[in-house]
KEMAR-80444 format. One line per field, with one value per residue (C-alpha): residue number from 1; residue in three letters; chain; x, y, z. Coordinates in steps of 0.05 Angstrom, whole numbers, plus 5000, padded with zeros to 4 digits. Layout:
! KEMAR-80444
seq	NUM_...
type	ala_...
mol	A_...
c1	X_...
c2	Y_...
c3	Z_...
! end
This chain:
! KEMAR-80444
seq	1_2_3_4_5_6_7_8_9_10_11_12_13_14_15_16_17_18_19_20_21_22_23_24_25_26_27_28_29_30_31_32_33_34_35_36_37_38_39_40_41_42_43_44_45_46_47_48_49_50_51_52_53_54_55_56_57_58_59_60_61_62_63_64_65_66_67_68_69_70_71_72_73_74_75_76_77_78_79_80_81_82_83_84_85_86_87_88_89_90_91_92_93_94_95_96_97_98_99_100_101_102_103_104_105_106_107_108_109_110_111_112_113_114_115_116_117_118_119_120_121_122_123_124_125_126_127_128_129_130_131_132_133_134_135_136_137_138_139_140_141_142_143_144_145_146_147_148_149_150_151_152_153_154_155_156_157_158_159_160_161_162_163_164_165_166_167_168_169_170_171_172_173_174_175_176_177_178_179_180_181_182_183_184_185_186_187_188_189_190_191_192_193_194_195_196_197_198_199_200_201_202_203_204_205_206_207_208_209_210_211_212_213_214_215_216_217_218_219_220_221_222
type	met_arg_arg_ala_ala_ile_phe_asp_leu_asp_gly_thr_leu_ile_his_ser_glu_ser_ala_glu_arg_thr_phe_phe_phe_his_leu_leu_gly_asn_gly_gly_ile_ser_pro_lys_asp_ile_leu_gln_met_val_pro_ala_leu_trp_arg_thr_lys_phe_asn_leu_his_arg_met_ile_ile_ala_asp_lys_his_tyr_leu_arg_gly_lys_ser_val_glu_lys_phe_arg_glu_val_ala_ala_arg_phe_phe_glu_pro_arg_val_glu_lys_leu_val_phe_asp_arg_met_lys_glu_gln_ile_glu_lys_his_arg_gln_ala_gly_asp_val_leu_leu_ile_leu_ser_gly_thr_ile_asp_val_ile_ala_asn_cys_phe_val_arg_glu_leu_arg_leu_asp_gly_ala_arg_ala_ile_asn_leu_asp_ile_lys_asn_gly_lys_tyr_thr_gly_arg_val_asn_gly_val_val_pro_tyr_gly_phe_gly_lys_leu_glu_val_leu_arg_glu_leu_arg_arg_thr_tyr_lys_phe_asp_gln_asn_his_thr_thr_leu_tyr_ala_asn_ile_tyr_ser_asp_arg_tyr_val_met_asn_ala_val_glu_glu_pro_val_ala_val_asn_pro_asp_lys_arg_leu_arg_arg_tyr_ala_glu_arg_asn_asn_trp_lys_val_ile_gln_ala_glu_arg_gly_ile_leu_thr_pro_ser
mol	A_A_A_A_A_A_A_A_A_A_A_A_A_A_A_A_A_A_A_A_A_A_A_A_A_A_A_A_A_A_A_A_A_A_A_A_A_A_A_A_A_A_A_A_A_A_A_A_A_A_A_A_A_A_A_A_A_A_A_A_A_A_A_A_A_A_A_A_A_A_A_A_A_A_A_A_A_A_A_A_A_A_A_A_A_A_A_A_A_A_A_A_A_A_A_A_A_A_A_A_A_A_A_A_A_A_A_A_A_A_A_A_A_A_A_A_A_A_A_A_A_A_A_A_A_A_A_A_A_A_A_A_A_A_A_A_A_A_A_A_A_A_A_A_A_A_A_A_A_A_A_A_A_A_A_A_A_A_A_A_A_A_A_A_A_A_A_A_A_A_A_A_A_A_A_A_A_A_A_A_A_A_A_A_A_A_A_A_A_A_A_A_A_A_A_A_A_A_A_A_A_A_A_A_A_A_A_A_A_A_A_A_A_A_A_A_A_A_A_A_A_A
c1	1146_1193_1195_1177_1194_1139_1149_1101_1128_1107_1138_1167_1217_1219_1209_1152_1083_1057_1101_1039_1023_1094_1091_1023_1054_1113_1065_1025_1087_1113_1050_1034_0968_0922_0866_0817_0847_0838_0766_0753_0764_0706_0652_0695_0703_0627_0619_0668_0633_0695_0740_0805_0841_0789_0785_0860_0863_0804_0798_0849_0808_0864_0895_0833_0851_0926_0970_0992_1058_1075_1056_1100_1158_1149_1144_1207_1245_1223_1231_1285_1344_1320_1308_1378_1372_1298_1303_1325_1394_1367_1314_1366_1402_1337_1326_1396_1388_1326_1357_1416_1367_1333_1267_1215_1220_1155_1123_1051_1029_0969_1007_0993_1025_1067_1104_1112_1142_1196_1221_1215_1261_1313_1316_1315_1254_1210_1146_1093_1019_0994_0933_0919_0891_0837_0861_0822_0853_0920_0893_0873_0799_0809_0779_0814_0815_0807_0818_0851_0910_0891_0866_0828_0840_0913_0892_0858_0917_0964_0927_0934_1009_1015_0981_1023_1092_1082_1109_1090_1048_1067_1141_1136_1162_1120_1145_1094_1086_1013_0959_0912_0965_0956_0906_0955_1012_0974_0968_1043_1094_1139_1108_1157_1135_1179_1176_1108_1055_1036_0978_1018_1077_1033_1001_1069_1095_1034_1045_1121_1133_1200_1203_1253_1264_1297_1341_1302_1307_1276_1232_1221_1173_1219
c2	2812_2794_2822_2777_2770_2737_2712_2692_2633_2633_2690_2720_2670_2629_2645_2597_2628_2562_2509_2466_2469_2449_2392_2371_2363_2326_2277_2271_2255_2204_2166_2199_2225_2186_2209_2183_2231_2289_2271_2279_2354_2361_2375_2430_2460_2463_2493_2549_2562_2540_2589_2549_2597_2591_2516_2505_2547_2516_2446_2389_2329_2306_2282_2247_2178_2191_2168_2228_2196_2177_2245_2280_2235_2248_2324_2323_2284_2333_2400_2394_2381_2440_2492_2522_2536_2556_2612_2679_2699_2767_2734_2689_2753_2781_2718_2720_2793_2778_2717_2758_2808_2752_2758_2703_2674_2649_2631_2653_2622_2598_2534_2469_2458_2398_2441_2501_2456_2432_2504_2515_2456_2472_2547_2536_2579_2579_2557_2566_2574_2549_2510_2455_2392_2350_2281_2218_2151_2174_2195_2261_2273_2326_2380_2441_2453_2522_2589_2591_2640_2681_2753_2773_2703_2721_2774_2722_2675_2731_2737_2661_2666_2724_2684_2622_2654_2714_2769_2842_2854_2928_2909_2860_2858_2821_2803_2789_2796_2800_2853_2809_2809_2884_2871_2833_2878_2938_2904_2904_2958_2944_2914_2897_2883_2830_2821_2855_2848_2913_2931_2916_2956_3017_3007_3000_3063_3103_3081_3089_3015_2983_2944_2888_2859_2793_2753_2704_2629_2568_2514_2454_2396_2340
c3	9085_9028_8958_8900_8827_8786_8715_8661_8621_8548_8510_8573_8601_8537_8463_8450_8454_8482_8514_8522_8448_8431_8480_8451_8382_8412_8445_8380_8340_8390_8405_8471_8444_8398_8350_8403_8454_8406_8394_8469_8458_8408_8460_8490_8421_8415_8485_8469_8402_8364_8399_8397_8444_8499_8490_8496_8560_8597_8570_8576_8553_8509_8574_8600_8627_8623_8681_8721_8741_8669_8642_8692_8673_8599_8610_8652_8599_8545_8581_8633_8586_8544_8598_8596_8521_8522_8573_8546_8570_8590_8634_8666_8686_8716_8755_8784_8802_8841_8872_8898_8927_8966_8929_8925_8854_8823_8757_8743_8678_8638_8619_8656_8723_8701_8650_8696_8750_8703_8697_8772_8786_8733_8747_8822_8834_8895_8863_8809_8799_8732_8709_8759_8729_8762_8782_8801_8818_8792_8724_8693_8685_8631_8675_8705_8780_8808_8775_8707_8710_8650_8644_8706_8734_8745_8796_8839_8832_8851_8917_8927_8915_8964_9019_9005_8998_9045_9000_8996_8933_8937_8931_8874_8803_8751_8681_8626_8551_8529_8534_8575_8630_8641_8697_8741_8720_8747_8814_8830_8844_8784_8721_8666_8594_8562_8487_8491_8437_8402_8449_8512_8486_8474_8542_8576_8542_8564_8635_8635_8649_8636_8571_8557_8488_8505_8458_8416_8426_8393_8423_8377_8390_8366
! end
């Protein structure tokens, strides 16, 4: 079985803590999202007891009724010309190191699949597992399909990736930046903390994990 290198996206490959949030404001500023679309998120806010973080991860009702084909085109136009500048130079070096070693190159992220796939194409990676959106008759329903790759959920998704791409989990490097990723990081041979938050940095130091402080970049919504 092959080795793999798995990369979180937000804050790990790129500076932005949420590529989806940046894209959301781009859509809002350019007419891609209306006030009506935003109102569709209110029930989810109530269900999550006004926990904005949980709502953003698990609810995508701002996309309800949007054409999948058009949304993919808009995402590609926004992200793909920016990928080269968005990705940390240090992380580009890591990707190339793993590519030369013949490793499977994957993204494992809590962003939506459309965004993750833009980076897969531009960085010439092997694949991604992000939040899969439910689709009916060529339009988004606003619901999420399957396991959300966040916290413990990333462990289950890691198993899915292993079955799909046939790599050895015990010979895998995983790059991530936040404390909630410690569960999936503990499941691989070589966890690497990239631009870690304070709790993950302390956790990584206690466990003698490699820490990378990548060069900062900028992602703007305009």
